[in-house]
N, C-alpha and C positions, 0 to 999 in steps of 0.2 A: 685495293689492300696495301699494307708494308708491315713485314713481317723480319723482325730483329733479333738474333741471337746475340741475348746480352753479356749472358756467362752462366755458368752450368745452373740450369734449375729456374733460369728469369727469363724472359722473352720481352718483345715489344710487339702490339699490335694496333697498325694508326689505322683508320678511314677518316680522310680526311672528309670526305662529303657529306660523313654522318657526325663529324665533330666527337667523334671519336678515339682514344686513348685509352690504352688497358696493358696494363703493367701486372704480367702474368706471371703469378709467383713472388710472392716478398720476402724470401729470407734478410738474416741481417744485412744492413748497410746498404739495401736495396736501391736504394734514393741517391745513394756514393756511386754506387753502377752505372744509374743512369744518368750524373751527372758526368762522369767522364766518357760516357760513349756519346755527349752530345745532345742526351734526349731530353735533358731540363738546362735550361740556356736562361742568362737573364736579358728579359727582354722590356719596351716602353710602349704605354699605350696613352695619349691623353696626358701627357707630360706624369706617368706612373709609373716607376719599373717597379716588377714583380718579375717570376720565375713561368717559364713555362713546365709542362708534366703531365702526367697521365690524368682523366679523369676517371676511369676505373679500375679496378683492383680483383681479377683471378687467381682465385684462392685453389691452395694445391689441396688435392679430395683427402690426403694425409697429414695430420698435423708433426707430424718427422720425418726425414729422412737421414739414414748415417747417423743418428744420435743428435741432430740438429733441428731447432723450430723453422720450419716452413714456412709459416701464415704469419708475420709479425707488421701489421698494418698500420699500426701508430705512427710510424712516423713517415711514411707515405700518404696516410690523410692529414699527418700535421702539414706536408707541406704544399695537398691539394688546396686547405682549407685557408693556410696563412700566407703561403709563400706567395702560390698562387693568386691566391687571395679571393677564395670561391665562398667566403663568410664575410668578409669585410664592407660594411655598407658604404656605399660609394664608389667602392671599387669597380675600375672598368670591366674587371673579370666576373664578378660577380651580378649575375645574371637568374638566379633563381633556381639554379642545379646544383645538386649535392653530388659527393664523391659517391660512386655508385661501386657495391660491394657482391661479386659474385661469386657461386659456386656451391658447394654441398650443401642442404640445412643443417649439419651437423656443423659445417665447417662454420657457416654466416651465422649461426646462433652464437657458436664459442670467440670468433670475433667480435662479436657487440658486448658481450662479458668482459671479453680481454681489453677492450677498448674502454667500457667503460671502470674498469679497476687503472688503467694506465690515464686515465684523464683526471680522474678523485682519488683515488686510492681506497681506505674504509668510506663509506656511503653515510653514514649516520653517527653520532653520538653514543647509539647502543651500540653499534658496531667498534664504537674506540673502546667503552668501558669494556666491554667482552675479552679486549685485547691488553683489558690491565690498566687504562688511562685513568685516572681518577676523575671523575664523574664533574666537578668544578673546569678542570685542566679543558676535558672530553669539549665542555659547553665552550669554552673558548678558540679550543682548536677548529672547533667546526664555524663559529664567527668567520676567523679567518679565510677558511676552506671554501665556505660562501663566497666573502670580500673576492677572493681567486675566480671565484667560478662565477663573479658577474650576477650572484644573486640566486642564485638556483643549480641544482644536480640535475642536466639535463639528460634525457637518455641518451644512445648513442641514435638512436632514429631519427631523433630531430636534429642530426647535422650530417645524416648518412641517410644514400636508398640503397634496398639489399635487391637481387634478381636469386633465386633458386635455381639451379642450374640441374635438372632433374635425367630423368632416363629418356625425353624426348628433345623436341627442339624451343627453345630459350630466347624469346624475343629483349635487344638490346636497343637504347635510342638508336633512332636512325638509322632505322630497319636493318641492322644488322642483328645476324642469329650466332647463336652460340648453340654448339651438341657432344654431348662427353662420348666418343668413339671407345675407348679402353681407360683405366685406370691410372687419371692422370692423364689422359690424353683427350686435348681439344681440337673441334674445329668451327672456325669462325667462316661465316659466311656473309657477301653481302654481292647482290645486281651478279648472281653466276661465279662469280671466283670465291675461291678455298681459299684456306690457307690453316693450316695442322700446327697445333703448340704441344709438345710433349714436356711434362712439369719433373719427369721421372730423373734421381738421378741412379747414375751407373753405379755397380758396384768399388767399393773402396773410394769413389770419387766424393767431395765435399763442395760443397761451397764457397767461393772465390773469395780472397781479401781485395779491396782495391787499391789497396796501395800495398808498396812495398817497405818488409823490415828488415833483411838483410841479415845477417849474421852478428850476435853477440856474443863474446865472450866474459862473464862473468868471472869478478872474484865475489868471495860469497862473504861479509863481513859480516861483524858480531851483532850489529845495526846499523844497516842500510837500508837505504829507500834509492828504490828502479823506477826511472820513471820510465812507463807502459804505456802513457798516450796523453797526451796533452789538446787533442780537437773537442769537436764537439757533434753532434748528428748530421751534422750538414759538411763536418771538414771532410774533404774526397781522399787529400793528399797524409790523414793523420787518423791514429786511432783514438778514439775517443776517452776521455780523462780518466785514470786510474793511476794506482800505485803499486807496485809489489816491496812488499815490507822481508825484509832476512832477518829475522832474529834469534840469537844462537843457534845456527845454524837451518833456523827451520822456514820455512819460506809462505808468507799470508797475504794475501789479495785485498787492496781495499775496491769493490766492486768488479763487476765481472761483466763490462759492455761485448761489444759484438766484436766476434773475432779473436778474442783473448785466447781460443788454442793455439791462433797463430800466433799471438803474442806473447806465448808462453812456448812456443818451438821457435820463436826467434833469438829465443833471449837462452833458449837451451835447458828449460825448465819440464820434466812429464810432470802431469797431469794427478801422477800419484804422488808426487811430491811437497803436495800444498797441503798443508796443515791444515789452513781457514781461511777463511773469506768475513772480511768488515764490510756489510752493509749500508749503503745510505738509504736509499728509496728503490722505488720499483719503477722508474722510468726506464724506457728501453737500452737505452744509449748506456746504463750501468748495472740492467739485469740481465739482456736477453743472450748473456756468454755462461748464465747457469748450466744449460746440460753442457758445457764443458767440463763442469766441476763432476755433473754423474756420471765420466767415466773413468772413475778412480776404481780403484779396488777395495776403497773403504768410505766410510762418511766422515765428509771431508768436517767441520768444525765451522757453523752458521752463526754467526757474532751479530746482534744487531738488535737493538731495543726493541719489547715485544709488540708496538705497535705497525711499525717497518715490516716486522714478520710475518704478522699477519696479512699486510695488506701483498706483500712477495706470493704469500701459499695460496692468496684465491686467485693473484693474477693469474701463476703456475697452473691451479686449477681448472682455471677457464683455456688455457691454451694446448691444456695434457689432454683433460677430459675426465683425472682421477681428482678423487676426493683431495680435500685441502691437505686434512690429517695424516696422508701417506708424505709429504713435505719431511718428514721426521725419518722415514725409511731411506733417504739421498744425504740425508744430514744429519749431522750430531750438532743438535740444534741448545745454542749457547746464548740464553737474551741477557743482554746486558743493560744494568742499571742506568738509567737515563740522569745524566746530570749529578753521575759519582762518577770515583776514581775505579773501575776493574780490574781485578789481576788475573790475571794469565798467565802462560808458563814464561818466566823472565821478560817480564812486562807488566804496564798496566793501560788502559784506554777508557779514556772521558768523553762519552757519546754527550754531547748537547742538543735540543733544539734548535732547529733549523726551518723558519718559514717557507713552505712552498706549498704549492697544489695537491701533493702527496704527501704524506708522513715519510719525514727528513729529519735526517743528521749528519750533522760534523763528527769528526774525530779527533781527539787530542792523545797521542803516546805517548809514554816516557818509560825510562830505562835506566835504571841508577848507573851511575859511573865516575869513580872521582870526588865524590862528595858532594856529588850531588844527583842532575839526573841530563840526559840528554832527551830531544824531545822533536817529535814531528808533527804536525796538524797537517791535518784533509778538508778542504772546507769545498765540497762538491754540492753545486746546485743551490746556492745562498741568493739572497735577492739584497739590490741595492737600498741603500738605505734612504732614498728619497722617495724610490717604487716604497718601502716598507711604509717610510715616515705618510704618506699618503694615506695609506690605509690607519693608520690611528685615529680610534674613537673609543672613549672611556664608557658610553651609552652601550651598554650591554644587548638591547635591544635591536642596537646595529648589526651590521656586517664589518669587521674592520678585525684590530689585535689592539689592546690596549697599551696605554702610555708605556704603563710599567713591564711587559712584554718586550714594547720595541727597544727600550733602554738596556735591558735584559740581553737581549739578542746585540746589539750595539755591545756593549762590552765585553760580550762572548767572542764578537769577530776580532778584537783588539789582543786578547789573550797570544802572547810571544813566545814566539818556539824557535829552534833552531833553523827549523826550516819548514816552512809553511806553503801549502801547495791551495790558490783558491779559483774560483769562478769567477771570470771576466766577463759573460759570455752575454749584459746588459741584457733589456727590453726589459719584460713585466716580473717576467720570474728569473732573471740570475743577476751574478754578482758585477758589481764595479771596482776599478782596480784604484778610479780616486778614494775610496772608501779608506784605504788604507794606506793614505800616503803617510800616517804618522805613524805607521805599525813597529814594534821597536824588535821583532824579528828579524833571525840573523838574516836567514834569505827569504826570499818569495817569488815563490816561480807561479806565475801568471799563467792558467789553462782554461780550458772551457769555452773555445771560441774557434772559431775557422780564418780570422779577421789578421794581418800580419800583427804586431803591436805598434802603436803612437809612440813618437818622442816622448812624450807625456809618460805612458804605461812603462816605457824600458825605462823613467828614473825611478820605480818605484819598484821593479820585480824583474827576476829574469825566465828566460824562456829556459825548457829542457826536452831538449830530441829526444826520441825516441830510443830505451836504452843505455843512456846517461845514468851515473850513478855517484849516491852523497852518500860517504861511508861516515856513519855519526860516531862509531866504536869501530875499531879494526879487530880482526881476528887472527887465529893462526893457523897454519893450512892443516895442524897435526887432527883439528876436526875431521876432516875429508876420511883419515885411517880408521876412527871411531868408528864413521858409520860404515867402514868394508868391517871391521873385527865383528858389529851386530850383526850384519848380516850373516857373515859367515861363522858362527856361533849358532843362530838359529836356524841355518842350514844342515850344520853337523852336531846335534845334542850330543854332549855327551864326551865330545873330543876334546882333549886335556889343552889349554890357554894355549900350551909351549908348539903344538906341534899347529895349531892355529895361525901363529904368528910365524913360521913357518914361510905358510902362504902373501900374509902379511907383507913379509920382508922382501918385496918385490917394489919398482916405480911403478908409480900413479902419473899416467903418460897424458897429455893433451891430444886430442883427436880434431883434426879440421873436419869441418863441413865438407859434406860427398865424399870422403873420402872413404874408400872400400877397406873395412877391417879384415874379413873374410869372404875370399871369390868362392865361387860357384866353380867344382871340380877339384877345387885346393883340398889339403890337406890342412889341420888344423896347429898349428906351432904355437898357440899363445891361445889362453883362455882371457877373455878380459871378461873383470865386473866393472858395469858400467857402475858408475858413482854420480855422474850427471850428466844430464843431455839424454840425447833419443838415437835410437839404431833404429834404420827401418830393416825390414827381412824380404828379400824380393826373390821370388820362384819364377825360372822362365816361363814354366806350364801352368801357370798363373796368372789371371790380374791384375788380381788382389797382392795387399802386403800388410806384414804385423806389423807392429811399433813396440821395440823393446824400448825400458828405460831404467833409473834407477833399481839396484839391486840384480838384474838382469845377465845372464854368465856367456856371453854370447861366444857361440862354438864348443860349449862343453859335452853335449852331446857325440860329437865327433871326434874329440878327443878320446872321449871312453871307449867309443865301437872301433877308433883309427881308420873310420872311409872316410872317402872324401864329402866336401861339403856340396850338398843337395841343391842348396840356397845360396845368396851372397847377401852378406851385414855388409849394410854403410851408413853413415854417419847422415844425422837429419843435420844437426845442428854442432855445434863446441860438443864434444863428450869429454868426460875425464872421466880414465877406467884404470884400474889393477890391472895388470899384464904380468899374469901366472905360466911360466912354461909350461905347456901342455903335458908334456912327462912327469914332469914334477907334482904337478894337478892329479894323476894316474897314480901315480906311486901312495900318495897322500891318501886316495881312497881306497886302494888295494889295504894299506898298511890298518888303518881302522876297518875295515873290514865291515866295508860299506857296498861295496862294487855292485853286490845287488840291487840294492834300494838305489841306491844311486842311478845305476843304469835305467832302472824301472820307472822314477822318477825323471831321470832326461826324457825320455823314451815320449811319456805321456806329459810333461812339456812341454815337448816338441810338436805334438797330437794339439795341444792347446794353443801353441803359436799361431796354428795355420787353420785354426776355424774362426767365421767371423763373430761368433760371441767372447770368445776367451784372446785374441788377436791382437788386444792392445789394452794398453796402464795396464798390465797385472803383472805385480811385482814377482820374484823367484817366491817369493815366501807364500803368496797369495796361490799360485800355480800348484806348489807343493801341497798344501791343504787343500785342494782340490783331487789332487792326483791322489792322495794318500784317503780319501772319503770316497771314489771314485770305485765302482764294481761294473763286470761285465756280464753282456748276455748274448749268447747266440739264437738267431733264428734260422730257420733250415726255410727254401724256397715257396713260398707263397704261404706261412706261418703265420697266421696271424697276430697280434700285439692288442690285449687292450690296459692300458694305460690308466684306466677309471680309479679313482679316488687312492694313488699314488702319486705321493705328495715327491716326484723327481724329476729332474728333468732328462733327455736321451741325448745324446750325442750320437750320430752316424760313424761309427767307426771304420769300417765296408759295409760295401753291398747298399743299399737303400732299402726306403719304407714307400711304400704308393697308400697314399691317404683318398677312397672311394667315397662316394654318398652312398645314402640307402638305396637308390636306383643300379648302383653301378658304376657310375662315372665316376673316370679319373679326377679330385682334385687340385690334387699339386702330389711332390715328390721330394723326399728327403732324401738328399746322397750323403756322403763323407763328409763328414764338419759338420752337414746339417742338423739343428734345434728343433726340436719338439716337444709338447704337451707341457708350452709354455703356460695354458690358458689355466693347465690345472696348479701351476706351482706361486701365479702371479696370483689367481683369483679364486683358486679350489674349486672352478667348474671344469667339467669335459669337454673336451673340442668336441666337433661334429663330424661324421663320419667313422669308416672301419679302418684301420693302418693292417698292412700286410706285406712282408719280406717279399724284395724282389730280388731271389738269389741268395745265396749264402751270405746272409746281413750280420754285422756284430754292432751291438746296443754298450756304449756307456753311459751310465746311469749316476746321476750327480744326487747328493740331495738337497732337496728343495731348501731345505732351510740355511742349509749352505748359498746355495746360489742368491740367494734375498738378502745374504749380508753384502752380495758384492753390485754397489750401484751400478757400475758400467754395465753388468749381466743383466740385472732388473731392467736397467733403461732402454737396453736395446730388444729385450724381451718384451715389453708394450710395444715398442713399434713393431716387431712381429708379430705382436696378435693384433694391432690394430690393423693392418695388411690383412694378415688370416681371414679377419671380422668382416672383409670388405665381401669375405666366400661364402663365409657362414657367421650370420649373426647369433651374440651368445647374449645373454642377461646378465652384464656383470654391474653388481651393486659398488665394487669399489676395490683396492688391490687387498692382502693378505699384511697383516701386519707383521 
């Protein structure tokens, strides 16, 4: 047996004699990790070139770890079926064996539904009509969908084999066995030999990115296009196709593919700076980064046409196990009208129908400038006109598309723009650069391919390495100070504007990545109000770390107390910050008789920053709302706590709480910073067991309604709930609205 630790949360188990190769854990970009480790390589047999790779996938016992999806089998399954050739008739690797999915019954069932949605999106005319598609259009889309699907919507079990890993031994092909020894820990055995796989991520660890993105210092224009990915789901060296738009100082994403958190960090963008996302469709290389956007302290606007939004919500529900109606709890849903210009704040967007196996649209964006418009077009996941032309059939009883729809799509492809990014991935469901040889756009960017551009393609369009910028309309630097002014006015309500100006009248500094702003043990000489970028908070006595972003006041509590810093503050990206002398800041607070209020808020915000639940992606103002709404409770040693029917989230401020079963056995323990009562807050149901203080214990209580308004808190509590459900199952119907 061969065991390879591929990456945190990903392992490889190989038993050559049994012809078994298991990908253990399949988070985002797991195929790219296997390519980088040489576990997927090109080979040839009987004159046919194809890839090697896994033929089985072991699922994580939990669907989420540290906020990220654990089980994203879509691309590994596609790699097995098509790039290895397991489903291609006549292929030397097509020997009647199907990809094998193994794991708990709950996770296997979830994956089957998720794969179904990833393959087909909405499954019927009825689902399309329910999503707002007119019946006659839904009929035509279904004709097209069935042509892409070779005539039938096939259930995943037609393509996959499954194996439930329960409490005992499970038998795999070739006589290999697997059993679970603990949550997310598995033992494989074969002929007396064993290997153990641990799919748990450590505290504060994340799934790694297979490619290096570096650091980029962005100038944020009035209308700016930042190229954040030009590869595809197979390109091990580049991020998948995506774009970040900056309009009037606001940040918008177009799609959220794998490892979007790493892309944002490399570009110095905090997730709470994201105003909205425009979503084309639900394939994983455009979809699975959505969990990053759940890690904001506000509901990010979600822009899509209704059928795309519906297919995304159904796929997300399959992965998370929560009702699809909960989609609106994490996003501010803004449905777009297909084929019309939709007005957003400061610009307009035109979504156009794009033929694809799942519901899909392309986007054109424009904003007024100098008597006209500046425009950007994003054509992700289009189909070549050659392939589309072969689907034309005006007989409505046949699968395909009408000639009128074909002509409309061809005309839409060639709508000119100042900058146009397009998919040239080829094959049956991607585009061709040659279709745009006569395009009159000012600049064409070729993307969604893992292959180098050919000479012919280079004559048509440009490349765009990660982090390159196209400025359509420049801006002026005063916009940074307006952000600082708004933050300070909200933090110091009622303070006259001329006094706020005394804080603003200081330099905006650029801090290089990995630079220390304030070292542990040092006194704070200047407070940094973060305007853009990310700052890491590191404690010597704690393995975890917190992340501060735009709106944070670095060093405030130490400036007010005069005490040396108990942690180190270090730039994670290029950071721009307003540098305010500590002495001036303290005088300002004292002069406005806010010392008591600001000191209390600073202490509580410091506590929140060092908790797992609130230690990232919370703006200064959100922390203030939490602090002002929180109340304290003290418990004596051994005193019980009954949180039943209390819509409050509790955090241990000092001491600890122990949870015991009805027969007196210890289930788990909550120490300083740990949250509990998440089941009541999320689902309105009470966790099992009895809570008792261990020593004198101080609790901080936060209203559940406030917690539910914070997507990152809601998302983390869902993960915590799922883990605790493994200890004491509860009957849960769906999240609170």
